[in-house]
C-alpha positions as a Markdown table, in Angstrom:
| # | Residue | x | y | z |
|---|---|---|---|---|
| 1 | Unk | -16.0 | -2.9 | 18.7 |
| 2 | Unk | -15.2 | -6.6 | 18.7 |
| 3 | Unk | -11.5 | -6.3 | 20.1 |
| 4 | Unk | -10.7 | -3.4 | 21.9 |
| 5 | Unk | -7.6 | -4.2 | 23.1 |
| 6 | Unk | -6.7 | -5.1 | 19.4 |
| 7 | Unk | -7.6 | -2.0 | 18.2 |
| 8 | Unk | -5.8 | 0.2 | 21.2 |
| 9 | Unk | -2.9 | -2.1 | 20.2 |
| 10 | Unk | -2.6 | -1.2 | 16.4 |
| 11 | Unk | -3.9 | 2.2 | 17.0 |
| 12 | Unk | -0.6 | 2.7 | 18.5 |
| 13 | Unk | 1.8 | 0.5 | 16.3 |
| 14 | Unk | 0.3 | 3.1 | 13.0 |
| 15 | Unk | 2.7 | 5.7 | 12.1 |
| 16 | Unk | 2.2 | 9.4 | 12.6 |
| 17 | Unk | -0.3 | 11.2 | 10.1 |
| 18 | Unk | 2.3 | 13.2 | 8.7 |
| 19 | Unk | 4.2 | 10.0 | 7.7 |
| 20 | Unk | 1.3 | 8.6 | 6.0 |
| 21 | Unk | 0.7 | 11.7 | 3.9 |
| 22 | Unk | 4.3 | 11.4 | 3.4 |
| 23 | Unk | 4.0 | 7.9 | 2.0 |
| 24 | Unk | 0.9 | 8.3 | 0.2 |
| 25 | Unk | 2.2 | 10.9 | -1.9 |
| 26 | Unk | 5.8 | 8.7 | -2.7 |
| 27 | Unk | 2.7 | 6.5 | -3.9 |
| 28 | Unk | 0.8 | 8.8 | -6.2 |
| 29 | Unk | 4.1 | 9.8 | -8.2 |
| 30 | Unk | 4.3 | 6.0 | -8.6 |
| 31 | Unk | 1.0 | 5.9 | -10.1 |
| 32 | Unk | 1.7 | 7.7 | -13.2 |
| 33 | Unk | 2.8 | 5.3 | -16.4 |
| 34 | Unk | 5.3 | 7.7 | -17.4 |
| 35 | Unk | 6.8 | 8.3 | -14.5 |
| 36 | Unk | 7.5 | 4.4 | -13.5 |
| 37 | Unk | 8.8 | 4.3 | -17.1 |
| 38 | Unk | 11.3 | 6.9 | -16.1 |
| 39 | Unk | 11.9 | 5.0 | -12.7 |
| 40 | Unk | 12.0 | 1.4 | -14.8 |
| 41 | Unk | 14.4 | 3.3 | -16.9 |
| 42 | Unk | 16.6 | 4.4 | -14.0 |
| 43 | Unk | 16.5 | 1.1 | -12.4 |
| 44 | Unk | 17.7 | -0.7 | -15.8 |
| 45 | Unk | 20.4 | 1.8 | -17.1 |
| 46 | Unk | 21.8 | 3.2 | -14.0 |
| 47 | Unk | 22.7 | 6.8 | -14.0 |
| 48 | Unk | 20.9 | 8.8 | -17.4 |
| 49 | Unk | 20.9 | 12.2 | -18.8 |
| 50 | Unk | 17.1 | 14.0 | -19.7 |
| 51 | Unk | 17.8 | 13.7 | -23.3 |
| 52 | Unk | 18.5 | 9.7 | -22.9 |
| 53 | Unk | 15.7 | 9.2 | -20.9 |
| 54 | Unk | 13.1 | 10.8 | -23.1 |
| 55 | Unk | 14.6 | 8.5 | -26.1 |
| 56 | Unk | 14.4 | 5.2 | -23.8 |
| 57 | Unk | 11.2 | 6.4 | -22.7 |
| 58 | Unk | 9.5 | 7.4 | -26.1 |
| 59 | Unk | 8.2 | 10.9 | -24.2 |
| 60 | Unk | 9.3 | 14.8 | -25.0 |
| 61 | Unk | 12.5 | 15.9 | -22.8 |
| 62 | Unk | 9.9 | 18.4 | -22.1 |
| 63 | Unk | 7.5 | 15.7 | -20.1 |
| 64 | Unk | 11.0 | 13.9 | -18.9 |
| 65 | Unk | 11.9 | 16.9 | -17.1 |
| 66 | Unk | 8.8 | 18.1 | -15.4 |
| 67 | Unk | 8.2 | 14.9 | -14.3 |
| 68 | Unk | 12.2 | 14.3 | -12.8 |
| 69 | Unk | 11.2 | 17.8 | -11.2 |
| 70 | Unk | 8.6 | 15.9 | -9.0 |
| 71 | Unk | 10.2 | 12.9 | -8.6 |
| 72 | Unk | 13.5 | 15.0 | -7.7 |
| 73 | Unk | 11.5 | 17.0 | -4.9 |
| 74 | Unk | 10.1 | 14.1 | -3.2 |
| 75 | Unk | 13.2 | 12.5 | -2.9 |
| 76 | Unk | 12.9 | 9.8 | -5.2 |
| 77 | Unk | 15.8 | 10.3 | -7.7 |
| 78 | Unk | 18.9 | 12.9 | -7.4 |
| 79 | Unk | 20.9 | 14.7 | -10.1 |
| 80 | Unk | 24.7 | 15.2 | -10.6 |
| 81 | Unk | 25.9 | 18.0 | -13.1 |
| 82 | Unk | 28.5 | 17.5 | -15.0 |
| 83 | Unk | 29.1 | 20.6 | -16.7 |
| 84 | Unk | 26.2 | 21.3 | -18.5 |
| 85 | Unk | 24.6 | 18.3 | -18.6 |
| 86 | Unk | 22.1 | 16.8 | -15.8 |
| 87 | Unk | 22.7 | 13.3 | -15.1 |
| 88 | Unk | 19.8 | 11.6 | -12.9 |
| 89 | Unk | 19.4 | 8.4 | -11.0 |
| 90 | Unk | 17.3 | 6.4 | -8.5 |
| 91 | Unk | 17.9 | 8.4 | -4.5 |
| 92 | Unk | 19.0 | 5.2 | -3.0 |
| 93 | Unk | 17.9 | 1.7 | -2.4 |
| 94 | Unk | 14.5 | 2.0 | -1.3 |
| 95 | Unk | 13.5 | 3.2 | -4.3 |
| 96 | Unk | 14.8 | -0.2 | -5.7 |
| 97 | Unk | 13.3 | -2.1 | -3.3 |
| 98 | Unk | 10.0 | -0.5 | -4.1 |
| 99 | Unk | 10.4 | -1.1 | -7.8 |
| 100 | Unk | 11.5 | -4.4 | -7.4 |
| 101 | Unk | 8.5 | -5.5 | -5.1 |
| 102 | Unk | 5.9 | -3.7 | -7.4 |
| 103 | Unk | 7.1 | -5.8 | -10.5 |
| 104 | Unk | 7.4 | -9.2 | -8.2 |
| 105 | Unk | 3.9 | -8.5 | -7.3 |
| 106 | Unk | 2.4 | -7.7 | -10.5 |
| 107 | Unk | 4.4 | -10.9 | -11.9 |
| 108 | Unk | 2.5 | -13.0 | -9.5 |
| 109 | Unk | -0.7 | -11.8 | -9.7 |
| 110 | Unk | -4.0 | -10.8 | -11.5 |
| 111 | Unk | -5.0 | -7.3 | -10.8 |
| 112 | Unk | -8.9 | -7.3 | -10.6 |
| 113 | Unk | -10.3 | -4.1 | -11.6 |
| 114 | Unk | -14.0 | -3.6 | -10.4 |
| 115 | Unk | -14.1 | -0.4 | -12.3 |
| 116 | Unk | -13.4 | -2.1 | -15.9 |
| 117 | Unk | -15.3 | -5.4 | -15.0 |
| 118 | Unk | -18.3 | -4.5 | -13.1 |
| 119 | Unk | -17.7 | -6.6 | -10.7 |
| 120 | Unk | -17.0 | -6.8 | -6.7 |
| 121 | Unk | -13.6 | -7.3 | -4.4 |
């Protein structure tokens, strides 16, 4: 090590391993274009039902339902029922913030994809 004090300080500041695993889980959910389309639809449209989300995203209702189950299990979206209809929404402001920051980031940067270009970072 070059700077053992810095290494020790950084190690103490890192989140618990379980928290890192949960965070990675959330980010992996955001790595699917279909789920991202659903989340962007909810970001723009607010609360929406499965059939409207399917129409908005050009996905099948079955695909939308499956994606929403995953997102709900990870507390990214929540559901409320009115009669036989289920309406989904972003679970909280943190999800909205993640999406807004991600869009801002992609709008201000050009991604370098070495797996596509063959180059190194």
